[in-house]
C-alpha positions as CSV (number, residue, x, y, z in Angstrom):
1,M,123.2,90.2,89.7
2,P,123.4,94.0,90.1
3,M,120.6,96.3,89.9
4,D,120.2,98.9,87.1
5,A,119.5,102.7,88.0
6,H,117.0,102.6,85.3
7,D,115.1,99.6,87.2
8,I,115.7,101.6,90.6
9,E,114.0,104.5,89.3
10,A,111.0,102.8,87.5
11,M,110.3,101.4,90.9
12,I,110.3,104.2,93.1
13,K,108.0,106.2,90.1
14,A,105.7,103.5,89.7
15,A,105.6,103.8,93.7
16,I,105.5,107.7,93.9
17,P,104.1,109.0,90.3
18,D,104.8,112.9,90.7
19,A,108.3,111.8,91.8
20,E,111.7,113.4,90.6
21,V,114.2,110.6,90.5
22,T,117.8,111.6,89.9
23,I,120.4,108.0,90.6
24,R,123.8,107.8,90.7
25,D,126.3,104.7,90.6
26,L,128.6,105.7,93.7
27,A,131.3,102.9,92.9
28,G,130.5,102.0,89.2
29,D,129.6,98.4,90.4
30,G,126.1,98.2,90.4
31,D,126.0,97.8,93.7
32,H,126.2,100.8,95.6
33,Y,123.8,104.1,94.3
34,A,122.7,107.4,95.7
35,A,119.5,108.4,94.7
36,T,117.6,111.7,95.4
37,V,114.0,111.4,95.2
38,I,111.6,114.9,95.5
39,S,107.7,114.8,96.0
40,E,105.0,116.7,96.8
41,S,103.6,113.3,98.4
42,F,107.0,113.7,101.1
43,R,104.8,117.1,102.0
44,G,104.6,117.0,106.1
45,K,106.3,114.2,106.5
46,S,109.1,113.4,108.5
47,R,112.7,112.5,106.8
48,V,112.1,108.6,108.3
49,Q,108.8,108.4,106.6
50,Q,110.0,109.8,103.6
51,H,112.5,107.4,103.6
52,Q,110.1,104.7,104.5
53,I,108.4,105.2,101.7
54,V,111.3,105.1,98.8
55,Y,112.7,101.7,100.5
56,Q,108.8,100.4,100.7
57,S,108.8,101.3,96.4
58,L,111.9,99.1,96.1
59,Q,109.9,96.0,97.4
60,G,112.4,94.2,99.1
61,Q,115.3,94.7,97.1
62,M,117.7,96.7,99.7
63,G,120.1,94.4,100.7
64,G,119.8,91.9,98.4
65,V,120.0,92.5,94.8
66,L,120.5,96.4,95.6
67,H,123.5,96.4,98.1
68,A,123.6,100.2,99.0
69,L,121.1,102.9,98.1
70,A,122.3,106.5,99.9
71,L,119.2,108.3,100.2
72,Q,118.0,112.0,100.1
73,T,114.8,113.2,99.7
74,G,112.2,116.3,99.9
75,V,109.6,118.3,98.6
76,P,109.7,120.2,95.5
77,G,111.2,124.3,96.1
78,A,112.1,123.1,99.7
């Protein structure tokens, strides 16, 4: 069963409360999404560390219920 974009956004915001999250369904199938996550908590962290934080927020759903997520992360104003 595909994952809903609102569920993805809610999981990310639960783990990163100050995050600005934008989710796009890339294929219209509920399996392939793009997410942009902007958070002050990413400041000073490498891009890999930022992505790890987001993936952790998805609580193991990547590769299972959530098949693909193209991820862009950053800090406000950058």
